[in-house]
C-alpha positions as CSV (number, residue, x, y, z in Angstrom):
1,M,-14.3,-1.2,15.3
2,N,-11.3,-3.6,15.7
3,T,-7.9,-2.0,15.4
4,M,-4.7,-3.8,14.9
5,N,-0.9,-3.3,15.1
6,F,1.2,-3.3,11.9
7,S,2.1,-7.0,12.2
8,D,-1.5,-8.0,12.0
9,A,-2.1,-5.2,9.4
10,L,0.6,-6.7,7.2
11,I,-1.0,-10.1,7.3
12,A,-4.3,-8.5,6.2
13,L,-2.5,-6.5,3.5
14,K,-0.9,-9.7,2.1
15,A,-4.4,-11.3,2.1
16,G,-5.7,-8.5,-0.2
17,S,-7.3,-6.1,2.3
18,K,-7.1,-2.3,1.9
19,L,-6.0,-0.7,5.1
20,T,-6.0,2.7,6.7
21,R,-5.1,4.2,10.1
22,L,-7.5,6.0,12.5
23,G,-4.8,8.6,12.7
24,W,-5.0,9.4,9.0
25,R,-7.7,11.6,7.6
26,G,-10.5,10.1,5.5
27,G,-9.8,8.8,2.0
28,L,-6.2,7.7,2.5
29,W,-5.5,3.9,2.4
30,I,-2.9,1.4,1.3
31,K,-3.1,-1.9,-0.6
32,L,-0.5,-4.5,-1.7
33,I,0.0,-4.2,-5.5
34,E,1.2,-7.5,-6.8
35,S,3.7,-7.5,-9.7
36,G,1.1,-9.0,-12.2
37,D,-1.4,-6.3,-11.3
38,Y,0.3,-3.4,-13.1
39,M,2.0,-2.5,-16.3
40,L,4.8,-0.1,-17.0
41,N,4.7,2.1,-20.0
42,N,7.8,1.1,-22.0
43,P,10.1,0.3,-19.0
44,A,13.0,-0.6,-21.4
45,A,13.2,3.0,-22.5
46,I,13.6,4.1,-18.8
47,W,15.7,1.3,-17.3
48,G,17.0,-0.8,-20.1
49,D,16.0,-4.3,-20.8
50,I,14.3,-5.5,-17.6
51,N,11.9,-8.4,-17.1
52,Q,11.5,-8.3,-13.4
53,K,8.6,-6.5,-11.6
54,R,8.2,-6.5,-7.8
55,D,5.2,-6.2,-5.5
56,F,4.8,-2.9,-3.7
57,I,2.5,-1.2,-1.3
58,G,0.4,1.4,-3.0
59,L,-1.1,4.5,-1.4
60,R,-4.4,6.1,-2.4
61,A,-4.0,9.8,-1.5
62,H,-6.6,12.3,-0.3
63,D,-7.0,13.7,-3.8
64,G,-7.7,10.2,-5.3
65,S,-4.3,9.8,-6.9
66,F,-2.4,6.5,-6.4
67,G,1.3,5.9,-6.0
68,T,3.9,4.1,-4.0
69,C,3.8,4.3,-0.2
70,G,6.7,5.0,2.1
71,L,5.5,4.2,5.6
72,H,7.0,6.1,8.5
73,D,8.2,4.7,11.8
74,R,5.1,6.1,13.5
75,D,2.9,4.2,11.0
76,I,4.7,0.9,11.5
77,L,4.6,1.3,15.3
78,A,0.9,2.4,15.4
79,D,-1.9,0.2,16.9
80,D,-4.7,2.0,15.0
81,W,-4.8,0.1,11.7
82,I,-8.2,-0.9,10.3
83,I,-9.5,-2.7,7.3
84,V,-11.2,-0.5,4.7
85,E,-14.5,-2.1,3.5
C-alpha cells in the first residue's frame, strides 16, 4: 500500500480521487466536490441573490452522512494518506 503526504494527496484529490488516512477508522474519506456537482435548495432564501458556488472538500463520515470537511493540522502534516478504490 503506497502512502503519501498531503501535498501528493491534494494532487490526487484534484484529479478526482477519494482519499483517506490510515490513521482514520474505516469508512471515512474525503473527495473534492466541484461547484457544478451540487445544488443548493433555494440559496437566495438563505443568503440573498447569489450566483457563485465554490469547490469544497467533502467528507463521508462513519455513519454514511456527507458534509464539508475541516482538516486539522495533524491531517495536513500526516504521511499516511491513501487513495480509496
